[in-house]
C-alpha positions in Angstrom: -0.1 -0.1 0.0 1.4 3.5 -0.9 0.9 7.1 0.3 -1.2 9.5 -1.7 -0.4 12.9 -2.3 -2.8 14.4 0.0 -2.6 12.6 2.9 -0.8 13.6 6.1 0.6 11.1 8.6 -0.9 10.9 12.0 0.4 8.0 13.7 3.7 5.7 13.1 4.5 2.7 15.3 4.9 -1.1 14.9 1.9 -3.7 15.7 3.3 -6.8 16.7 1.9 -10.5 17.4 -1.6 -9.8 16.4 -3.9 -12.6 18.2 -7.2 -12.4 15.7 -10.1 -14.5 16.6 -12.9 -14.4 14.4 -16.8 -14.9 14.7 -19.5 -15.4 12.0 -22.6 -13.4 13.1 -25.9 -12.2 12.0 -25.5 -9.1 9.8 -28.3 -7.4 11.8 -26.4 -7.3 15.1 -24.0 -4.7 13.0 -26.6 -2.7 11.4 -26.5 -0.1 13.8 -22.7 0.6 14.0 -22.4 0.7 10.1 -20.9 4.2 9.4 -22.7 6.4 6.8 -21.3 5.7 3.5 -20.1 2.3 3.7 -21.8 -0.7 3.5 -21.1 -4.4 5.3 -18.2 -6.5 3.9 -18.4 -10.1 3.7 -16.2 -13.4 3.2 -18.0 -15.8 1.2 -21.3 -14.9 2.3 -20.4 -14.4 6.0 -19.9 -11.6 8.3 -17.7 -11.3 10.5 -16.4 -9.8 13.9 -12.8 -10.1 15.0 -11.6 -9.9 18.4 -7.7 -8.9 18.1 -5.1 -8.2 20.5 -1.5 -6.9 19.7 1.5 -4.9 20.8 1.2 -1.4 20.0 5.3 -0.6 19.9 8.1 2.8 18.9 4.6 4.8 18.5 5.2 8.3 17.0 3.1 10.9 16.5 2.9 12.5 13.0 5.5 9.6 12.3 8.6 11.6 14.2 7.5 12.6 17.9 7.7 9.9 20.7 5.2 9.7 23.1 6.9 9.6 26.4 5.9 7.1 28.7 3.4 6.1 26.0 5.4 4.5 23.0 4.6 0.7 24.2 1.2 -0.8 25.0 -1.2 -3.3 24.4 -4.5 -3.2 23.0 -7.4 -5.4 22.2 -10.1 -3.9 20.0 -13.6 -6.0 18.6 -13.9 -4.9 15.1 -16.0 -5.4 11.7 -15.8 -5.1 8.3 -16.9 -2.6 5.7 -16.1 -1.4 2.1 -16.9 1.6 0.3 -17.0 2.7 -3.2 -14.8 6.1 -3.5 -15.6 8.8 -6.2 -12.5 7.9 -8.1 -13.7 4.0 -8.4 -11.5 2.6 -5.9 -13.3 -0.4 -3.9 -12.2 0.6 0.0 -12.1 -2.3 2.1 -12.2 -1.2 5.9 -12.6 -1.9 9.2 -14.6 -0.3 11.8 -14.4 -0.8 15.7 -16.9 -1.3 18.0 -14.7 -1.2 21.5 -11.4 -0.6 22.0 -9.4 -1.1 25.0 -5.8 0.3 26.0 -4.2 0.5 29.2 -3.2 4.1 29.0 -5.9 7.1 29.5 -3.8 9.3 27.0 -4.1 7.2 24.3 -7.7 6.5 25.2 -8.4 10.3 25.1 -5.9 10.9 21.8 -8.1 8.5 19.4 -11.5 9.7 20.3 -10.5 13.3 20.0 -8.3 12.6 16.5 -11.2 9.7 15.2 -14.2 9.8 17.5 -13.6 6.1 18.4 -15.0 4.2 21.3 -11.4 3.9 23.5 -11.8 2.4 27.1 -8.8 2.6 29.4 -8.3 -0.8 31.8 -4.9 -2.4 33.2 -3.7 -4.6 30.6 -0.8 -7.1 30.2 0.2 -9.6 27.9 2.6 -13.1 27.4 4.0 -14.0 23.9 5.9 -17.1 23.8 7.9 -18.5 20.8 10.5 -21.3 20.3 10.3 -22.0 16.8 8.2 -25.0 16.7 5.5 -23.1 18.3 4.0 -19.8 19.3 1.7 -18.7 21.5 0.0 -15.4 22.7 -2.6 -13.9 24.9 -3.9 -10.6 25.9 -5.8 -10.0 29.1 -7.5 -7.0 30.4 -8.9 -6.1 34.0 -12.4 -5.6 35.2 -13.0 -4.7 38.4 -11.1 -7.9 40.5 -11.0 -10.2 37.6 -9.7 -10.4 34.1 -10.7 -11.0 30.8 -8.0 -13.0 28.2 -7.9 -13.6 24.3 -5.2 -16.2 23.3 -4.5 -18.1 20.5 -1.7 -21.1 20.0 -0.3 -22.1 16.8 2.6 -24.3 15.7 4.8 -24.6 12.7 6.5 -21.7 10.3 4.5 -18.3 9.7 3.3 -17.9 5.8 1.7 -15.3 3.9 -1.8 -15.6 3.6 -3.1 -17.5 0.4 -5.5 -15.9 -2.0 -8.9 -15.9 -1.4 -8.2 -17.3 2.4 -9.8 -15.6 5.5 -6.5 -15.0 6.9 -6.1 -12.7 3.6 -9.6 -10.9 3.9 -8.9 -10.2 7.8 -5.5 -8.7 7.4 -5.6 -6.5 4.1 -8.6 -3.8 5.0 -6.3 -1.2 4.7 -9.0 1.7 5.6 -10.7 2.6 9.1 -14.1 4.2 9.2 -15.7 5.8 12.6 -19.2 7.0 13.0 -19.3 10.4 14.4 -22.1 11.5 16.9 -23.3 14.1 14.6 -24.5 11.2 12.0 -21.3 11.8 9.8 -18.4 9.2 9.0 -14.7 9.8 8.8 -12.4 8.0 6.9 -8.6 7.1 7.4 -5.8 5.4 5.6 -3.6 2.5 6.9 -0.8 1.2 5.1 1.9 -2.0 6.1 3.2 -4.8 4.4 1.7 -7.8 4.5 1.7 -10.2 7.4 2.9 -14.0 7.7 0.5 -15.9 9.7 0.4 -18.8 12.0 -2.9 -20.9 11.7 -4.1 -21.5 15.0 -4.4 -24.8 16.6 -5.9 -23.5 19.7 -7.7 -20.2 20.9 -10.3 -18.7 22.3 -11.9 -16.0 24.9 -12.6 -16.2 28.5 -14.5 -13.6 30.8 -17.0 -11.0 31.3 -17.7 -10.0 27.6 -21.0 -8.5 28.6 -19.8 -5.4 30.8 -18.0 -4.3 27.8 -19.5 -5.6 24.6 -22.7 -6.0 25.5 -24.8 -9.6 25.6 -25.2 -10.0 22.0 -21.7 -10.0 21.4 -20.3 -11.7 24.7 -22.8 -14.6 23.2 -20.8 -14.6 19.9 -17.5 -14.6 21.9 -18.1 -17.1 24.1 -18.4 -19.8 21.4 -15.1 -21.1 20.0 -14.1 -18.7 17.2 -14.9 -19.7 13.5 -11.3 -18.9 12.6 -8.2 -17.8 14.2 -4.7 -17.0 13.9 -1.6 -15.1 15.1 -0.1 -12.4 12.4 3.7 -11.7 13.1 2.7 -7.7 12.3 5.1 -5.0 10.8 5.5 -1.3 11.1 2.2 0.7 10.4 1.2 4.2 9.2 -1.9 5.5 10.3 -3.3 8.9 8.2 -5.2 11.9 9.2 -8.9 10.7 9.2 -11.3 13.0 6.6 -14.9 12.9 6.8 -16.6 11.3 4.0 -20.3 12.3 5.0 
């Protein structure tokens, strides 16, 4: 993915050790979350939500300004997938976040101000292990006195997603869309190289999902994911948003 001439860098960072748990849901569950100007995207006729945990590293505002004490942190987000036909005919496939969790209040505030995203702040921790023959990663956040967790285990070597695979569908949405309080929408571009993935041998979510995501989403997360994998990640660039509706 390449930058267009009128895009301004908002943030540079590395996203690493991404755990991606994917669940097929009734599209009606997402109807109220679809930003104006976009429509639900689907994979082989199915509508997906993903619970994603990853490490946010070496974060720099505008690509050059390090964030003191806020450069490295974890994030967990619940997201789904949309697409938009731009005025130039470009078919843009993007992500919409239902809820994003970070352990840094300043990060949550910045994201709310910049994009209108639904960020929350909770204590978090992670564990990532790799011995060459296997890989595991888990991300946790604390609700009151208990911890919620998403995890995945995998074996073998990572590979680039095959053409038409669910791993390609999940990892190759390069736009973000955010519904605004006034009913409008913001679009922003995210660029990164293709990620290698480990297909998971065991994965799932544990904890109280209802308090964070509501009972309907929590019910989906309590069952085994329809697919799961770990992505190695890479440097990423997030560009400034612009209103599209």
